[in-house]
Backbone of each chain as nested JSON, in Angstrom:
{
  "chains": [
    {"id": "A", "residues": [
      {"number": 1, "name": "UNK", "atoms": {"N": [59.124, 64.652, 64.295], "CA": [58.874, 65.601, 65.39], "C": [60.238, 66.034, 65.97]}},
      {"number": 2, "name": "UNK", "atoms": {"N": [60.448, 67.441, 65.456], "CA": [61.948, 67.682, 66.191], "C": [61.787, 68.652, 67.781]}},
      {"number": 3, "name": "UNK", "atoms": {"N": [62.195, 68.133, 68.347], "CA": [62.565, 67.897, 70.47], "C": [62.572, 69.441, 70.167]}},
      {"number": 4, "name": "UNK", "atoms": {"N": [61.85, 70.236, 70.637], "CA": [62.13, 71.129, 71.611], "C": [64.041, 71.388, 72.243]}},
      {"number": 5, "name": "UNK", "atoms": {"N": [64.038, 72.756, 71.638], "CA": [65.723, 72.48, 72.421], "C": [65.393, 73.001, 73.625]}},
      {"number": 6, "name": "UNK", "atoms": {"N": [65.848, 72.366, 75.04], "CA": [66.079, 73.087, 76.438], "C": [67.086, 73.672, 76.853]}},
      {"number": 7, "name": "UNK", "atoms": {"N": [67.011, 74.869, 76.745], "CA": [68.252, 75.254, 77.128], "C": [68.529, 75.188, 78.717]}},
      {"number": 8, "name": "UNK", "atoms": {"N": [69.405, 74.695, 79.301], "CA": [69.959, 74.67, 80.324], "C": [70.985, 75.734, 81.002]}},
      {"number": 9, "name": "UNK", "atoms": {"N": [70.588, 76.718, 81.002], "CA": [71.628, 77.842, 81.917], "C": [72.641, 77.482, 82.195]}},
      {"number": 10, "name": "UNK", "atoms": {"N": [73.554, 77.326, 82.237], "CA": [74.951, 77.318, 83.313], "C": [75.036, 77.979, 84.51]}},
      {"number": 11, "name": "UNK", "atoms": {"N": [74.824, 77.376, 85.529], "CA": [75.028, 78.424, 86.995], "C": [76.464, 78.939, 87.229]}},
      {"number": 12, "name": "UNK", "atoms": {"N": [76.021, 79.996, 87.112], "CA": [77.271, 80.803, 87.317], "C": [78.0, 80.702, 89.015]}},
      {"number": 13, "name": "UNK", "atoms": {"N": [79.22, 80.998, 89.223], "CA": [80.062, 80.595, 90.18], "C": [79.996, 81.998, 90.91]}},
      {"number": 14, "name": "UNK", "atoms": {"N": [79.572, 82.327, 91.985], "CA": [79.339, 83.423, 92.656], "C": [80.885, 84.115, 93.735]}},
      {"number": 15, "name": "UNK", "atoms": {"N": [80.508, 85.195, 92.981], "CA": [81.804, 85.825, 92.509], "C": [82.518, 86.497, 94.122]}},
      {"number": 16, "name": "UNK", "atoms": {"N": [81.19, 86.467, 95.294], "CA": [81.376, 86.825, 96.268], "C": [81.49, 85.491, 97.334]}},
      {"number": 17, "name": "UNK", "atoms": {"N": [80.945, 84.706, 97.044], "CA": [81.754, 83.649, 97.685], "C": [82.65, 83.055, 97.579]}},
      {"number": 18, "name": "UNK", "atoms": {"N": [83.316, 83.124, 96.585], "CA": [84.901, 82.903, 95.824], "C": [85.906, 83.973, 96.769]}},
      {"number": 19, "name": "UNK", "atoms": {"N": [85.298, 85.047, 96.768], "CA": [86.136, 85.804, 97.654], "C": [85.869, 85.958, 98.897]}},
      {"number": 20, "name": "UNK", "atoms": {"N": [85.147, 85.485, 99.808], "CA": [84.582, 85.213, 100.909], "C": [84.514, 86.571, 101.507]}},
      {"number": 21, "name": "UNK", "atoms": {"N": [83.157, 87.014, 101.169], "CA": [82.877, 88.498, 101.894], "C": [81.723, 88.361, 102.217]}},
      {"number": 22, "name": "UNK", "atoms": {"N": [81.061, 89.025, 103.451], "CA": [79.874, 88.854, 103.391], "C": [79.2, 90.225, 104.076]}},
      {"number": 23, "name": "UNK", "atoms": {"N": [79.878, 91.255, 103.969], "CA": [79.027, 92.797, 104.026], "C": [79.922, 93.049, 103.026]}},
      {"number": 24, "name": "UNK", "atoms": {"N": [79.425, 93.676, 101.952], "CA": [79.513, 94.42, 101.212], "C": [80.35, 95.925, 101.306]}},
      {"number": 25, "name": "UNK", "atoms": {"N": [81.159, 96.313, 101.373], "CA": [81.883, 97.999, 101.775], "C": [81.805, 98.705, 100.105]}},
      {"number": 26, "name": "UNK", "atoms": {"N": [81.385, 99.96, 100.337], "CA": [81.274, 100.941, 99.133], "C": [83.07, 101.283, 99.125]}},
      {"number": 27, "name": "UNK", "atoms": {"N": [84.112, 101.036, 100.1], "CA": [85.055, 101.334, 99.99], "C": [86.227, 100.214, 98.995]}},
      {"number": 28, "name": "UNK", "atoms": {"N": [85.455, 99.285, 98.794], "CA": [86.489, 98.185, 98.559], "C": [85.996, 98.306, 97.051]}},
      {"number": 29, "name": "UNK", "atoms": {"N": [87.191, 99.617, 96.201], "CA": [86.197, 99.357, 94.731], "C": [86.995, 98.391, 93.681]}},
      {"number": 30, "name": "UNK", "atoms": {"N": [87.866, 97.327, 94.337], "CA": [88.747, 96.374, 93.815], "C": [87.705, 95.773, 93.499]}},
      {"number": 31, "name": "UNK", "atoms": {"N": [86.981, 95.169, 94.357], "CA": [85.605, 94.566, 94.269], "C": [84.18, 94.672, 93.367]}},
      {"number": 32, "name": "UNK", "atoms": {"N": [84.019, 96.051, 94.052], "CA": [83.198, 96.498, 93.168], "C": [83.156, 96.813, 91.692]}},
      {"number": 33, "name": "UNK", "atoms": {"N": [84.688, 97.255, 91.354], "CA": [84.315, 97.203, 89.471], "C": [83.795, 95.923, 88.811]}},
      {"number": 34, "name": "UNK", "atoms": {"N": [84.173, 94.537, 89.566], "CA": [83.86, 93.254, 89.368], "C": [82.337, 93.498, 89.031]}},
      {"number": 35, "name": "UNK", "atoms": {"N": [81.433, 94.102, 89.153], "CA": [80.38, 94.766, 89.25], "C": [79.52, 95.4, 88.044]}},
      {"number": 36, "name": "UNK", "atoms": {"N": [80.548, 96.213, 88.166], "CA": [79.788, 97.28, 86.976], "C": [81.047, 97.572, 85.718]}},
      {"number": 37, "name": "UNK", "atoms": {"N": [80.041, 97.746, 84.341], "CA": [80.563, 97.056, 82.849], "C": [81.722, 98.239, 82.504]}},
      {"number": 38, "name": "UNK", "atoms": {"N": [82.087, 98.228, 81.326], "CA": [83.635, 99.215, 81.49], "C": [82.736, 100.844, 80.605]}},
      {"number": 39, "name": "UNK", "atoms": {"N": [81.517, 100.424, 81.224], "CA": [81.129, 101.842, 81.17], "C": [80.271, 102.526, 82.638]}},
      {"number": 40, "name": "UNK", "atoms": {"N": [80.612, 101.912, 83.306], "CA": [80.108, 102.388, 84.781], "C": [78.961, 101.94, 85.304]}},
      {"number": 41, "name": "UNK", "atoms": {"N": [77.971, 101.069, 84.22], "CA": [76.626, 100.354, 84.788], "C": [76.836, 99.54, 85.396]}},
      {"number": 42, "name": "UNK", "atoms": {"N": [76.056, 99.107, 86.677], "CA": [76.179, 98.27, 87.499], "C": [74.826, 97.302, 86.476]}},
      {"number": 43, "name": "UNK", "atoms": {"N": [76.067, 95.986, 86.965], "CA": [75.645, 95.007, 85.588], "C": [74.846, 93.892, 86.63]}},
      {"number": 44, "name": "UNK", "atoms": {"N": [73.749, 93.508, 85.907], "CA": [72.521, 92.553, 85.949], "C": [72.729, 91.516, 87.109]}},
      {"number": 45, "name": "UNK", "atoms": {"N": [72.01, 91.199, 87.738], "CA": [71.967, 90.056, 88.273], "C": [72.342, 88.606, 87.802]}},
      {"number": 46, "name": "UNK", "atoms": {"N": [71.321, 88.728, 86.481], "CA": [71.738, 87.545, 85.497], "C": [73.151, 87.419, 84.548]}},
      {"number": 47, "name": "UNK", "atoms": {"N": [73.922, 88.485, 85.16], "CA": [74.871, 88.47, 84.917], "C": [75.961, 88.306, 85.373]}},
      {"number": 48, "name": "UNK", "atoms": {"N": [76.184, 88.891, 86.87], "CA": [76.305, 88.48, 88.145], "C": [76.298, 87.3, 88.906]}},
      {"number": 49, "name": "UNK", "atoms": {"N": [75.503, 86.657, 88.529], "CA": [75.096, 85.488, 89.519], "C": [74.85, 85.511, 90.728]}},
      {"number": 50, "name": "UNK", "atoms": {"N": [74.616, 86.269, 91.465], "CA": [74.906, 86.824, 92.861], "C": [73.194, 86.667, 93.515]}},
      {"number": 51, "name": "UNK", "atoms": {"N": [73.076, 86.645, 94.737], "CA": [71.8, 86.428, 95.036], "C": [70.85, 87.863, 95.174]}},
      {"number": 52, "name": "UNK", "atoms": {"N": [69.837, 87.781, 95.548], "CA": [69.005, 89.255, 95.519], "C": [69.653, 90.203, 96.561]}},
      {"number": 53, "name": "UNK", "atoms": {"N": [69.91, 89.552, 97.66], "CA": [70.266, 90.202, 98.764], "C": [71.493, 90.974, 98.557]}},
      {"number": 54, "name": "UNK", "atoms": {"N": [72.218, 90.066, 97.783], "CA": [73.641, 90.519, 97.303], "C": [73.998, 91.808, 96.57]}},
      {"number": 55, "name": "UNK", "atoms": {"N": [72.787, 91.31, 95.878], "CA": [72.805, 92.378, 94.621], "C": [72.456, 93.368, 94.96]}},
      {"number": 56, "name": "UNK", "atoms": {"N": [71.479, 93.454, 96.115], "CA": [71.207, 95.27, 96.701], "C": [72.081, 95.551, 97.376]}},
      {"number": 57, "name": "UNK", "atoms": {"N": [72.849, 95.132, 98.188], "CA": [73.984, 95.486, 98.854], "C": [75.051, 96.157, 97.801]}},
      {"number": 58, "name": "UNK", "atoms": {"N": [75.927, 95.614, 96.577], "CA": [75.971, 95.537, 95.557], "C": [75.83, 97.144, 94.96]}},
      {"number": 59, "name": "UNK", "atoms": {"N": [74.146, 96.651, 94.725], "CA": [74.051, 98.144, 93.753], "C": [74.428, 99.011, 94.687]}},
      {"number": 60, "name": "UNK", "atoms": {"N": [73.716, 99.237, 96.409], "CA": [73.359, 99.891, 97.405], "C": [75.596, 100.682, 97.276]}},
      {"number": 61, "name": "UNK", "atoms": {"N": [76.337, 99.864, 97.56], "CA": [77.569, 100.281, 97.578], "C": [78.191, 100.904, 96.385]}},
      {"number": 62, "name": "UNK", "atoms": {"N": [77.533, 100.163, 94.978], "CA": [77.692, 100.851, 93.641], "C": [77.544, 102.636, 94.217]}},
      {"number": 63, "name": "UNK", "atoms": {"N": [76.488, 102.892, 94.51], "CA": [76.173, 104.125, 94.425], "C": [76.985, 104.871, 95.635]}},
      {"number": 64, "name": "UNK", "atoms": {"N": [76.958, 104.456, 96.188], "CA": [77.525, 104.911, 98.007], "C": [79.042, 105.647, 96.867]}},
      {"number": 65, "name": "UNK", "atoms": {"N": [79.579, 104.76, 96.562], "CA": [80.772, 104.492, 96.003], "C": [81.057, 106.146, 95.083]}},
      {"number": 66, "name": "UNK", "atoms": {"N": [79.541, 105.736, 94.044], "CA": [79.807, 106.942, 93.414], "C": [79.807, 108.728, 93.657]}},
      {"number": 67, "name": "UNK", "atoms": {"N": [78.985, 108.729, 94.687], "CA": [78.747, 109.672, 95.451], "C": [80.203, 110.251, 96.276]}},
      {"number": 68, "name": "UNK", "atoms": {"N": [80.688, 109.218, 96.604], "CA": [82.591, 109.517, 97.283], "C": [83.665, 109.781, 95.234]}},
      {"number": 69, "name": "UNK", "atoms": {"N": [82.917, 109.557, 94.673], "CA": [84.25, 109.806, 93.69], "C": [85.085, 108.596, 93.213]}},
      {"number": 70, "name": "UNK", "atoms": {"N": [84.267, 107.33, 93.76], "CA": [85.49, 105.848, 93.9], "C": [85.485, 105.559, 92.898]}},
      {"number": 71, "name": "UNK", "atoms": {"N": [83.864, 105.599, 91.991], "CA": [83.705, 104.678, 91.054], "C": [82.634, 105.799, 89.848]}},
      {"number": 72, "name": "UNK", "atoms": {"N": [83.212, 105.813, 88.941], "CA": [82.467, 107.135, 87.723], "C": [80.994, 106.925, 88.057]}},
      {"number": 73, "name": "UNK", "atoms": {"N": [80.607, 107.745, 87.251], "CA": [79.047, 107.915, 87.177], "C": [78.888, 107.113, 85.726]}},
      {"number": 74, "name": "UNK", "atoms": {"N": [79.594, 107.328, 85.119], "CA": [79.88, 106.777, 83.441], "C": [81.121, 107.509, 83.239]}},
      {"number": 75, "name": "UNK", "atoms": {"N": [81.548, 106.156, 82.638], "CA": [83.068, 106.536, 81.728], "C": [82.787, 106.694, 80.222]}},
      {"number": 76, "name": "UNK", "atoms": {"N": [83.31, 107.456, 80.204], "CA": [83.327, 107.689, 78.301], "C": [84.035, 107.104, 77.185]}},
      {"number": 77, "name": "UNK", "atoms": {"N": [83.81, 105.822, 77.848], "CA": [84.832, 104.959, 76.776], "C": [84.129, 104.448, 75.348]}},
      {"number": 78, "name": "UNK", "atoms": {"N": [84.702, 104.876, 74.314], "CA": [83.925, 104.643, 73.053], "C": [83.138, 106.166, 73.01]}}
    ]},
    {"id": "B", "residues": [
      {"number": 1, "name": "UNK", "atoms": {"N": [74.03, 106.351, 121.588], "CA": [74.836, 106.549, 121.028], "C": [74.881, 104.952, 119.877]}},
      {"number": 2, "name": "UNK", "atoms": {"N": [76.001, 105.884, 118.568], "CA": [75.579, 104.543, 117.548], "C": [77.482, 104.722, 116.844]}},
      {"number": 3, "name": "UNK", "atoms": {"N": [77.283, 103.953, 116.597], "CA": [78.339, 104.012, 115.586], "C": [78.71, 104.403, 113.977]}},
      {"number": 4, "name": "UNK", "atoms": {"N": [79.311, 105.384, 113.8], "CA": [79.509, 106.292, 112.505], "C": [80.633, 105.643, 111.742]}},
      {"number": 5, "name": "UNK", "atoms": {"N": [80.648, 105.371, 110.377], "CA": [82.113, 105.919, 109.918], "C": [81.63, 107.081, 108.353]}},
      {"number": 6, "name": "UNK", "atoms": {"N": [82.801, 107.845, 108.605], "CA": [82.538, 109.209, 108.009], "C": [83.6, 109.121, 106.951]}},
      {"number": 7, "name": "UNK", "atoms": {"N": [83.053, 109.404, 105.748], "CA": [84.695, 109.752, 104.812], "C": [84.555, 110.932, 104.39]}},
      {"number": 8, "name": "UNK", "atoms": {"N": [85.585, 111.59, 104.286], "CA": [85.582, 112.771, 103.56], "C": [86.616, 112.856, 102.531]}},
      {"number": 9, "name": "UNK", "atoms": {"N": [86.583, 114.272, 101.507], "CA": [86.956, 114.372, 100.655], "C": [87.274, 115.78, 100.821]}},
      {"number": 10, "name": "UNK", "atoms": {"N": [88.827, 116.068, 100.987], "CA": [89.235, 117.48, 101.392], "C": [89.675, 117.872, 100.038]}},
      {"number": 11, "name": "UNK", "atoms": {"N": [90.538, 119.426, 100.099], "CA": [90.753, 119.666, 98.918], "C": [92.087, 119.311, 98.648]}},
      {"number": 12, "name": "UNK", "atoms": {"N": [92.386, 119.319, 97.327], "CA": [94.046, 118.62, 97.492], "C": [95.133, 119.714, 97.04]}},
      {"number": 13, "name": "UNK", "atoms": {"N": [94.786, 121.23, 97.481], "CA": [95.81, 122.389, 97.608], "C": [96.038, 122.203, 99.106]}},
      {"number": 14, "name": "UNK", "atoms": {"N": [95.527, 121.77, 99.982], "CA": [95.783, 121.683, 101.11], "C": [96.741, 120.946, 101.721]}},
      {"number": 15, "name": "UNK", "atoms": {"N": [97.845, 121.502, 102.409], "CA": [99.409, 120.991, 102.833], "C": [99.097, 119.374, 103.327]}},
      {"number": 16, "name": "UNK", "atoms": {"N": [99.677, 118.102, 102.838], "CA": [100.075, 117.227, 103.275], "C": [99.518, 116.772, 104.225]}},
      {"number": 17, "name": "UNK", "atoms": {"N": [101.149, 117.391, 105.216], "CA": [101.205, 117.336, 106.305], "C": [100.117, 117.864, 107.672]}},
      {"number": 18, "name": "UNK", "atoms": {"N": [99.092, 119.035, 106.758], "CA": [98.582, 119.446, 107.831], "C": [97.267, 118.794, 107.693]}},
      {"number": 19, "name": "UNK", "atoms": {"N": [97.321, 118.212, 107.269], "CA": [95.823, 117.536, 107.047], "C": [95.448, 116.591, 108.313]}},
      {"number": 20, "name": "UNK", "atoms": {"N": [96.383, 115.633, 109.161], "CA": [96.232, 115.744, 110.16], "C": [95.559, 115.939, 111.316]}},
      {"number": 21, "name": "UNK", "atoms": {"N": [96.462, 116.862, 111.519], "CA": [96.028, 117.951, 112.495], "C": [94.553, 118.804, 112.338]}},
      {"number": 22, "name": "UNK", "atoms": {"N": [94.57, 119.377, 111.003], "CA": [92.937, 119.949, 110.769], "C": [91.899, 118.742, 110.916]}},
      {"number": 23, "name": "UNK", "atoms": {"N": [92.36, 117.948, 110.592], "CA": [91.348, 116.559, 110.772], "C": [90.341, 117.112, 111.744]}},
      {"number": 24, "name": "UNK", "atoms": {"N": [91.853, 116.775, 112.566], "CA": [91.698, 116.182, 114.641], "C": [90.85, 117.917, 114.624]}},
      {"number": 25, "name": "UNK", "atoms": {"N": [90.998, 118.562, 114.379], "CA": [90.41, 120.006, 115.002], "C": [88.61, 120.085, 114.375]}},
      {"number": 26, "name": "UNK", "atoms": {"N": [88.479, 119.398, 113.011], "CA": [87.393, 119.529, 112.419], "C": [86.361, 118.218, 113.641]}},
      {"number": 27, "name": "UNK", "atoms": {"N": [86.921, 117.14, 114.334], "CA": [86.593, 115.847, 114.234], "C": [86.726, 116.733, 116.225]}},
      {"number": 28, "name": "UNK", "atoms": {"N": [87.099, 117.699, 116.361], "CA": [87.001, 118.085, 118.202], "C": [85.651, 118.153, 118.62]}},
      {"number": 29, "name": "UNK", "atoms": {"N": [84.533, 118.472, 117.591], "CA": [83.315, 118.304, 118.206], "C": [82.336, 117.359, 118.633]}},
      {"number": 30, "name": "UNK", "atoms": {"N": [83.03, 116.164, 117.969], "CA": [82.772, 114.701, 118.621], "C": [82.834, 114.973, 120.225]}},
      {"number": 31, "name": "UNK", "atoms": {"N": [84.331, 114.701, 120.619], "CA": [84.899, 114.688, 121.887], "C": [83.869, 115.916, 122.987]}},
      {"number": 32, "name": "UNK", "atoms": {"N": [84.089, 116.554, 122.315], "CA": [83.436, 117.969, 123.032], "C": [81.654, 117.488, 123.597]}},
      {"number": 33, "name": "UNK", "atoms": {"N": [80.649, 116.828, 122.379], "CA": [79.446, 117.006, 122.557], "C": [79.302, 115.149, 123.092]}},
      {"number": 34, "name": "UNK", "atoms": {"N": [80.985, 114.6, 123.665], "CA": [80.587, 112.995, 124.748], "C": [80.895, 111.925, 123.817]}},
      {"number": 35, "name": "UNK", "atoms": {"N": [81.412, 112.19, 122.374], "CA": [81.071, 111.082, 121.673], "C": [82.992, 111.069, 121.443]}},
      {"number": 36, "name": "UNK", "atoms": {"N": [83.1, 109.774, 120.769], "CA": [84.741, 109.617, 120.517], "C": [85.376, 109.051, 119.403]}},
      {"number": 37, "name": "UNK", "atoms": {"N": [86.205, 108.998, 119.144], "CA": [86.728, 109.271, 117.666], "C": [87.57, 107.527, 117.693]}},
      {"number": 38, "name": "UNK", "atoms": {"N": [87.25, 106.924, 116.986], "CA": [87.454, 105.21, 117.435], "C": [88.978, 105.399, 116.268]}},
      {"number": 39, "name": "UNK", "atoms": {"N": [88.388, 105.519, 115.075], "CA": [90.008, 105.241, 114.038], "C": [90.15, 106.487, 112.979]}},
      {"number": 40, "name": "UNK", "atoms": {"N": [91.302, 106.755, 112.974], "CA": [91.348, 108.15, 111.593], "C": [92.091, 107.351, 110.927]}},
      {"number": 41, "name": "UNK", "atoms": {"N": [91.527, 107.355, 109.523], "CA": [92.493, 106.629, 108.576], "C": [92.922, 107.759, 107.379]}},
      {"number": 42, "name": "UNK", "atoms": {"N": [93.845, 107.999, 106.943], "CA": [94.008, 109.107, 106.405], "C": [94.847, 108.045, 104.782]}},
      {"number": 43, "name": "UNK", "atoms": {"N": [93.948, 108.36, 104.292], "CA": [94.388, 107.473, 102.671], "C": [95.251, 108.234, 101.932]}},
      {"number": 44, "name": "UNK", "atoms": {"N": [94.608, 109.815, 102.159], "CA": [96.222, 109.958, 101.395], "C": [95.594, 111.1, 99.705]}},
      {"number": 45, "name": "UNK", "atoms": {"N": [96.261, 111.46, 98.994], "CA": [95.924, 112.214, 97.602], "C": [95.731, 110.912, 97.028]}},
      {"number": 46, "name": "UNK", "atoms": {"N": [94.118, 110.529, 95.727], "CA": [93.804, 110.168, 95.427], "C": [92.998, 110.538, 94.195]}},
      {"number": 47, "name": "UNK", "atoms": {"N": [93.058, 110.193, 93.48], "CA": [92.522, 110.913, 91.823], "C": [91.269, 110.119, 91.768]}},
      {"number": 48, "name": "UNK", "atoms": {"N": [89.944, 111.546, 91.58], "CA": [88.704, 110.825, 91.757], "C": [88.033, 110.708, 90.139]}},
      {"number": 49, "name": "UNK", "atoms": {"N": [86.954, 110.151, 90.553], "CA": [86.446, 108.797, 89.197], "C": [85.937, 110.466, 88.745]}},
      {"number": 50, "name": "UNK", "atoms": {"N": [85.252, 111.46, 88.749], "CA": [85.046, 112.68, 88.052], "C": [85.72, 113.779, 89.134]}},
      {"number": 51, "name": "UNK", "atoms": {"N": [85.647, 115.188, 88.486], "CA": [85.619, 115.915, 89.053], "C": [84.718, 116.804, 89.91]}},
      {"number": 52, "name": "UNK", "atoms": {"N": [85.108, 117.109, 91.297], "CA": [84.394, 117.755, 92.102], "C": [85.142, 119.629, 92.72]}},
      {"number": 53, "name": "UNK", "atoms": {"N": [84.391, 120.48, 92.109], "CA": [84.665, 121.818, 92.111], "C": [85.691, 121.947, 91.208]}},
      {"number": 54, "name": "UNK", "atoms": {"N": [85.423, 121.274, 90.322], "CA": [86.581, 121.519, 89.257], "C": [88.093, 120.757, 89.435]}},
      {"number": 55, "name": "UNK", "atoms": {"N": [88.013, 120.153, 90.678], "CA": [89.689, 119.51, 91.297], "C": [89.45, 118.085, 90.515]}},
      {"number": 56, "name": "UNK", "atoms": {"N": [90.51, 117.402, 90.293], "CA": [90.16, 116.226, 90.044], "C": [91.409, 115.36, 90.464]}},
      {"number": 57, "name": "UNK", "atoms": {"N": [91.659, 115.783, 91.639], "CA": [92.127, 114.961, 92.883], "C": [91.425, 115.412, 94.333]}},
      {"number": 58, "name": "UNK", "atoms": {"N": [92.032, 114.44, 95.036], "CA": [91.092, 114.639, 96.634], "C": [92.244, 113.93, 97.921]}},
      {"number": 59, "name": "UNK", "atoms": {"N": [92.043, 114.715, 99.066], "CA": [92.567, 113.703, 99.839], "C": [91.664, 113.152, 100.373]}},
      {"number": 60, "name": "UNK", "atoms": {"N": [91.599, 111.708, 100.685], "CA": [90.662, 110.978, 101.509], "C": [91.096, 110.633, 102.588]}},
      {"number": 61, "name": "UNK", "atoms": {"N": [90.058, 110.55, 103.908], "CA": [90.241, 110.16, 105.304], "C": [89.002, 109.34, 105.39]}},
      {"number": 62, "name": "UNK", "atoms": {"N": [89.125, 108.368, 105.998], "CA": [88.043, 107.925, 106.708], "C": [88.011, 107.681, 108.423]}},
      {"number": 63, "name": "UNK", "atoms": {"N": [87.224, 108.111, 108.514], "CA": [87.098, 108.562, 110.455], "C": [85.926, 107.385, 110.646]}},
      {"number": 64, "name": "UNK", "atoms": {"N": [86.446, 106.489, 111.857], "CA": [85.263, 105.527, 112.858], "C": [84.844, 106.55, 114.168]}},
      {"number": 65, "name": "UNK", "atoms": {"N": [83.992, 106.744, 114.224], "CA": [83.578, 107.336, 115.713], "C": [82.123, 107.029, 116.094]}},
      {"number": 66, "name": "UNK", "atoms": {"N": [81.898, 107.299, 117.864], "CA": [80.418, 106.956, 118.529], "C": [80.231, 107.958, 118.849]}},
      {"number": 67, "name": "UNK", "atoms": {"N": [79.417, 108.27, 118.535], "CA": [78.684, 109.475, 118.495], "C": [77.175, 109.094, 118.525]}},
      {"number": 68, "name": "UNK", "atoms": {"N": [76.031, 110.379, 119.561], "CA": [74.883, 110.96, 119.145], "C": [74.798, 111.067, 117.659]}},
      {"number": 69, "name": "UNK", "atoms": {"N": [73.4, 110.649, 117.623], "CA": [72.771, 111.158, 115.995], "C": [73.035, 112.761, 115.785]}},
      {"number": 70, "name": "UNK", "atoms": {"N": [72.874, 113.515, 117.164], "CA": [72.8, 115.001, 117.301], "C": [74.101, 115.408, 116.358]}},
      {"number": 71, "name": "UNK", "atoms": {"N": [74.868, 114.923, 117.174], "CA": [76.786, 114.848, 117.327], "C": [76.717, 114.942, 116.048]}},
      {"number": 72, "name": "UNK", "atoms": {"N": [76.595, 113.824, 114.691], "CA": [76.872, 113.125, 113.663], "C": [76.859, 114.311, 112.367]}},
      {"number": 73, "name": "UNK", "atoms": {"N": [74.899, 114.528, 113.02], "CA": [74.621, 115.568, 112.496], "C": [74.992, 117.148, 112.177]}},
      {"number": 74, "name": "UNK", "atoms": {"N": [75.76, 117.353, 113.338], "CA": [76.046, 118.824, 113.597], "C": [77.551, 118.537, 113.159]}},
      {"number": 75, "name": "UNK", "atoms": {"N": [78.343, 117.713, 112.993], "CA": [79.848, 117.528, 112.475], "C": [79.407, 117.353, 110.909]}},
      {"number": 76, "name": "UNK", "atoms": {"N": [78.432, 116.986, 110.592], "CA": [78.128, 117.013, 108.765], "C": [78.323, 118.53, 108.54]}},
      {"number": 77, "name": "UNK", "atoms": {"N": [77.219, 119.412, 109.452], "CA": [76.825, 120.808, 108.96], "C": [78.268, 121.392, 108.879]}},
      {"number": 78, "name": "UNK", "atoms": {"N": [79.209, 120.739, 110.33], "CA": [80.105, 121.542, 110.029], "C": [80.819, 121.527, 109.175]}},
      {"number": 79, "name": "UNK", "atoms": {"N": [81.26, 120.614, 108.632], "CA": [82.023, 120.033, 107.808], "C": [81.825, 120.688, 106.451]}},
      {"number": 80, "name": "UNK", "atoms": {"N": [80.555, 120.58, 105.918], "CA": [79.788, 121.182, 104.874], "C": [80.154, 122.829, 104.729]}},
      {"number": 81, "name": "UNK", "atoms": {"N": [80.332, 123.617, 105.751], "CA": [80.344, 124.916, 105.817], "C": [82.147, 124.915, 105.318]}},
      {"number": 82, "name": "UNK", "atoms": {"N": [82.637, 123.953, 105.327], "CA": [84.675, 124.147, 105.576], "C": [84.903, 124.64, 104.116]}},
      {"number": 83, "name": "UNK", "atoms": {"N": [85.218, 125.253, 104.053], "CA": [85.643, 125.341, 102.534], "C": [86.616, 124.195, 102.446]}},
      {"number": 84, "name": "UNK", "atoms": {"N": [87.597, 123.341, 102.818], "CA": [88.541, 123.438, 102.225], "C": [88.131, 121.659, 102.296]}},
      {"number": 85, "name": "UNK", "atoms": {"N": [86.65, 121.376, 102.347], "CA": [86.055, 119.969, 102.931], "C": [84.704, 119.438, 100.912]}},
      {"number": 86, "name": "UNK", "atoms": {"N": [85.593, 119.196, 100.657], "CA": [84.816, 119.091, 98.754], "C": [83.785, 118.253, 99.604]}},
      {"number": 87, "name": "UNK", "atoms": {"N": [83.507, 116.721, 100.234], "CA": [82.311, 116.336, 100.536], "C": [82.607, 115.356, 101.37]}},
      {"number": 88, "name": "UNK", "atoms": {"N": [81.598, 114.873, 102.231], "CA": [81.501, 114.032, 103.045], "C": [79.951, 113.347, 102.782]}},
      {"number": 89, "name": "UNK", "atoms": {"N": [80.42, 112.011, 103.636], "CA": [79.331, 111.088, 103.449], "C": [79.62, 110.143, 105.5]}},
      {"number": 90, "name": "UNK", "atoms": {"N": [78.398, 110.118, 105.924], "CA": [78.323, 109.445, 106.654], "C": [77.6, 108.575, 107.137]}},
      {"number": 91, "name": "UNK", "atoms": {"N": [78.05, 107.378, 107.308], "CA": [77.389, 106.1, 107.507], "C": [76.816, 105.333, 108.839]}},
      {"number": 92, "name": "UNK", "atoms": {"N": [75.906, 104.327, 108.866], "CA": [75.869, 104.268, 110.245], "C": [76.844, 102.818, 110.402]}},
      {"number": 93, "name": "UNK", "atoms": {"N": [77.304, 102.409, 110.983], "CA": [78.377, 101.035, 110.784], "C": [77.179, 99.723, 110.868]}},
      {"number": 94, "name": "UNK", "atoms": {"N": [77.166, 100.15, 112.371], "CA": [75.786, 98.942, 113.28], "C": [74.643, 99.067, 112.458]}},
      {"number": 95, "name": "UNK", "atoms": {"N": [74.226, 99.69, 111.889], "CA": [73.04, 99.368, 110.563], "C": [73.287, 98.073, 110.041]}},
      {"number": 96, "name": "UNK", "atoms": {"N": [71.993, 97.756, 109.259], "CA": [72.41, 96.618, 108.614], "C": [71.788, 95.222, 109.339]}}
    ]}
  ]
}
């Protein structure tokens, strides 16, 4: 009998913890850029590896930054 | 009284050295209604991620102030009427 392959997903290092940031600010575009794809989309939590609460803060910050033209709504790369 | 943080994008055609005095003029409504301006940070000219009002650049400024909600609303209204202001965003910093 072949054993079913059990995948152990690798725990991602939390990028907010490493940067020692408690509250995400929409003005910190350098940080927020880590959480958007090259097309300008917000990266999913399974990609970013942050907690639910942090992901929410990030999403809100990105949306605020977009409103103030600090981040693109969509970049037409490709 | 609440703490607010406001970001404004000004028209890039406004001359750089007139930014501070004109910003002061826009903010006079805060002190007139009993609030206080705590910090004014002018970022200067900056390229925007997309065009606003057919302009690709804007002069950014961030203002921290303490005021009542009515004052904040009035300030937002006045800036919205101003031709030299492309966009504003007022957020409460004491929330969360």
